[in-house]
Structure formats: structure tokens, C-alpha cells
Phi, psi and omega in degrees: 000279176267188181310133177059027178249144181284353183267131179291149177290348177274351183283167172239157180235157173282170176303315182297318180294316179296319179298318179297318180298325181265354181068041182223199182253158175302324178297320179293325176296319176301319178294321176298321177295315180301321182269010176060032174273340175228159179249133178198175178218155180244131176222123181054038177081000180251130180268142172239124182257132178295122178297325179296318179291325178294318177298317179296318179297315180297319180294319181290328185248025183309122176081357181258168179298133183267002180271161177284156182301132177243357185270334187230169180283358183291331181055033182214120181293348183272356186287338178089355182270353184257019182295000000 
């Protein structure tokens, strides 16, 4: 998937797999999808997360908290106020 990972960037992951990759929960992955921080699609109640979007998210947020902001009303870890 990402550097030195056996998963191709063309692959998709389940909510559980994406959560494991980010060290978070499936619910948090759903929130990332809702806030367009990750790309995915739902079919018959099952989510597929783009491995490429997950790699891009990991690269952009390397070393930072992967959860959404809980301190402010912005609900977005990208706003810069939650450092």
C-alpha cells in the first residue's frame, strides 16, 4: 500500500483494515470519509476505502493524531488549531 507495504495503491480496504492501518477505530474511518479526508464507497452496506487515499492521508499526517478534532467546533484535524 504505502512505502514497504504489501498492499497495492490500487487496492481497497475494509473499514477494519483502514482503521488498523491508521491505528484508530472503524467509526473514526467513517468520520474521515464523511469529512472527505479519505476516499471510499459503500455497496450493500460494506465500505471500501481507497488504499491510495489512505496512503496520501498517512503521508500528509505523518506522526500526528489521526482522530478528528474534538477541541473546537471545526471537526477537522486539518484546521491547524488542534496542534
